[in-house]
N, C-alpha and C positions, 0 to 999 in steps of 0.2 A: 779928631784922629788920635790925638795924644792919649785921651782917656780910653779909647777903644782897646788899645793894646796893653793897658795897665802896666806901663813900663816904669817901675820905680827902682831906684838904686838898691833899696832894701831887698826887694824880691829877687833881682838879678844876682846880687851878692850872695843871697841865701842859696840860690840855685847852684852857684859856683862852689860853695862850701860843701854842699851835699851831693854834687854830681848828678843831680836830677835832670831828666831830659824834657820835662813838660813844664809849661808856664802856669798851669793851674794849681799844681801841688806845692807842698813845702819841701823840706830838704831830705827827709828820710822816712822809711816806713814807720818808724817809731812815732813820728810826728804827724802821720797821716790823719789822725783824728782831728787835728787842728783845722784841716781844710775840708774834710768830708762831712762834718756835722752841719753844713749849710743845707744838706739834703737829708731825706729820709729814705731808707731802704724798704720798699714795699715787699720785696722778696730778696733772695740772696743775689739776684742779678739786676734788678730794676731800681733805678734811682728816681726819686721824686723831688723836684725842685719847687718847694712851696711858694717861694717868692715870685716865681714865674708862672706857676700854675701849669706845670708840665711834667711828664714822666718819660723816661727813655731807658734803653739798655745799651750800654757801651759794648761794641764788638770786642771779642777776645783779643784780636790783633791790636786794637787801640789801647787796651789796658796794658798789654805786655810792654809797649814802648812808652807808656805813661801819658797818653792823651787824656786830658780832662777838660771839662768846661769851666769857664770863668764868667760870672755874671758881669755884664757891662751895663750899668744903669739898671732900670727897673724892668725893661722889656726885651732884653737880649741876653743870650748865653753864647759866648764865642768859644770855638774849639780850635786849639792851635798846637803846633808841634815844633820843637826846636831840637836839633841834633846835639848831643853832648859835646862834640868837638867845638861847636860854635858858642856854647854857653860860656866857656872860659874866656874867650876873646872879648865878649861883650861885658862880662863881669869885671875884667881888668880895667877896661875903659870906664865903666860905670863907677868903680871904686875911686878912681882918680878924680872923676867929676864930682862924686859925692863928697869927698874930702874938701875939695875946693868950695863946694856949695855950703857945707857946714861952717867952714871958716868965714864965709861971707854972709852968715846969718840967714841962710835959706835962699839967697838971691841966685838966680841961674845965669850961667854964661850962655847966651843964645847960640854962639858958634858951636860950643860943646854939645848943647842939646841937639842941634841939627845933625852933628856928626854921629852922635849915638843913635838918634832916630833912624838915620840912613842905614847904619850898620844893622840895627835891629830889624828894620823892614826887609833888608836883604836876607837875613838869616832865619827870621821867623816864618814858618810855613803855616798859613791859615787854611784850615779844613772847611769851615763853614760856621753858620750861626743859626740858632733857633730864635725866631722873632715872634713876639706877641704884639699884634697891631690892632688898633681900633678899626672896626670894619669900614667906617666912613673914610679913614685916612690911608688904608692899606695900599691901595693902588698908587697913590702919590708917593708914599714912603719907598715902596719897592722900586720906583722909577728915579728916585733921588740919586745924586752923585755918591752918597754914602755906600750904596749897594750896587753901583754900576759895574764893579769888577767881578760880580758873580754872574755866571752864564745860566745857572739853574736857580729858579725861585719857585719851589714846590710847596703847595699848600698841604699841610698835614693835619688840619682839624679846625674846628670852631668851638667856642664856648662863650656863652653869654654874649657880650657885645664885642668879643675879640675873635680874631682869626689868626691862626698860627702858621708860620712858614718855616721851611728849612732852606736857607740860601747857601749855595756852594758851587764849586767847579768840579766837574767830573775828573779833570786832570789837575793835580796839584803841582805847582812849580817846584821842580827838583834841581834847578840850576845851582851850581856851586856846592853840591853835596857829594859826599864820598859814595862809592858803589854800595857799601853796606847800608848807608842811610837812604839811598835811592830805592833799595829793596824794601825797606821799611815803609817808604812813601807809597810804593805800589801796593803793599798789603793794606794800607789805610784806604787807598782808592777802591780796592776790591770790596771793601766793607761799607762803603758810603750808603748804598741802597739799603743794606741790612739795618744800618743805624737809622736812616730816614724813616723806614717803615715801623720802627719801634717807638717813634715819638707820638705821644698822645696827650692832649690837654686834660687837665684834672682841675676840679673846683677846689681852690685853696681852703675854703671854709669847711670842706668835708674831709680834709686830710688830718688825721690824728698824728700829731707830732710824737716821735719816739726819741727825740734827741736827749730827753732827760734820762733815758735808760743807758745812754752811752757815757761812760766815765772818762774823764781826762786821765791821761797817763802821767806818771811822776818821773821826773828827771833830775839828776843831781847837777845843780849849777852853783858855783861858788863865787865869792867876791864881795866887794863892798860897793854900794851904789852911792855915787856922789855927782851932783850936778848944780849948775847955776844957770838958770834959763828963764823962760816965760811959759805961761800956760797958753793953750789955744785961744783963750779969751783975752790974752795980752797982759796978764798979771805977772809981775816978777815973782819968781819962786826958786828956792834952792833946797838942797838936801837937809838943811837945818830943821825942816818941818818934821823930820823923823823923831826929833827929841820930844815932840809934844804928845807922843803916844807910845804905848808899850810895844805896839806892832803896827807896821804899815804893809798893807797888801797892794802890790803894784801889778796892774793888769797891762801887759804890753800888747798892743793891737795895731792893725793897719787899716787904712781907709778902703782897701779893696778886699778885705777879709769879711765875707758875709757872716760867718759864725760869730766873729768878734762883735759885729754890729747887732746881731740878733740877741745876744745875751745882755746887752747894755741896760735894758729896763730892770732886769733882775739885779744887776750889779748896783744900780742906783738904790734899789730897795735895800740891798745888803749893806751899802755904805751907811745908811741911816740906822739900821738895826745894830751894827757892831760898834757904834760909837760908845755905847754904854760899857763895852768891854775894854775900852782904851785902845781901839783899833781904828786906823784910818785907811780909807781906800783911795788910791789915785790911779790914773791911767797914764801911759806913756805912748804917744803916737809914733810908731816905729818908722813910718815912711815920711817923717818930717825931720829937720826943717826943709820945707818946700812950699813955695807960695801957693801953688794950686792945691796941694794936699792939705795945707793948713785951712784953706777956705772950705774944702770938702769936709774935713774933720769937724769944723765948727758947725756946719750944716747938719751933719750926722748927729752930733751931740745935742743940738737944739731939738731936732726931730724926735730923738729918743728920750728927751727929758732928763739928760744927765747933768747933774749939778756938781759932782765932785771934780776936783782939779784934774786936768789932762795936760801933761807936760810935753813941750817940744824939746827933744833931746839936744843938749849942747854937744860939743865935739867929743868929749870924753865918754859921755853916756852913749852917744851914737856909735862910737867905736866898740864899746863894751857890748852893745846889742848885736852888732855884726859878728863879733867873735863868739858870743855865748848863746844867742837865741836863734834857734833853727826853724821856728814856725810860730805863727800867731793864730789864736791868742796863746800867750805864755804868761803865767801869773807867778810872781815870786813874793817872798815874805822877808822883810828886813826888820831889824831891831832899832833901838834909838840911835845907834851909831851908823845905821845904813848897812850893817853886815847881814848878808843872807843867812837865815837861820833855819832853813828847811829845804826839802826838795821842792822843785817847781812843779806846778800843774800845767801840763801842755795839752791844749784843747779846751773845749767848752765844758764847764762843770755846772751842775745845778746849784741853786742857792744853798740847799741843804749840804751839798758836798763842800762848798766853800766854807760854810759855817763850821762843819766838822773839822776841816783842815785848820781853820783859825783856832779852834779850841785846842786841837792837838799841839799846835805850835806855841800857844800861850802857856800851856802846861810845861813845855820843854824849856822855856826861857825864864821860868820863875827862879 
């Protein structure tokens, strides 16, 4: 259940900073590229999720209030909504917990976790989920406790050995909401059938990715990066590593950010190619320290073949990320002293775009 709702301190704090009302997006329109690049736009209205093998069209009423889908594992996309008034309350509690957890080297306080989860479950309004199920297991999965709270489990298509369902409730729980928020919930409910009818399975192997045509945006971020911590693999590491290279590219990512994960193979290639230029590439896992997320990050890095260092933020770096980074992936560039020497790239970039940015920065620091 904990992973289903993707509740990380980083995400909630980011929501609070940006005043965003949905759980799938980042903190501002400027950073929207950071979370939309996990999908392809087949048209101006239709979204294709290659990882899930599905396409759909979000109703206008959902887009207006910021409803978006979040991939939960490999076979589910969950659609949720949280009212802006509730985000701040959760963010404040999460920030306090996060500070305690960072000070305790990522170890969680069970009572705090349960308190935050209870509040989160009360405030988060789940709309429904698209499921991709193996045909042989579909009936069993749909009857499991995990989906027992959904009154409607409608089949929306089949492809290869998979069957697709949209599970939802016709009536969304609007308890503890303001009148304005209740009106928004009613608009969501009116569009559920419209959304369900738009869901279509697509063969991932036949989807031509257009993410390389989408450019990351540039954002001014200042400061000096300093840390003393460990990598995801458990190796001691600190910011003195910057002195070994002319330039260090730092890719800040999160374990629930599909665009971040999708670009990792190219980042690994890039890290090898730019060594001859005196450039090092490292990652920083924004939603750590956290025992569960550290294990997940290690699994992701192993699966994607990433060999470059990925850092668990210490207290100072963690606080810097919360104050300065509004979405993942965000990539910054620092000199030998850890000083940021360029605008940051927010969102996924192609290897060519990263290379061009590196060359530009190298020229500027000569």
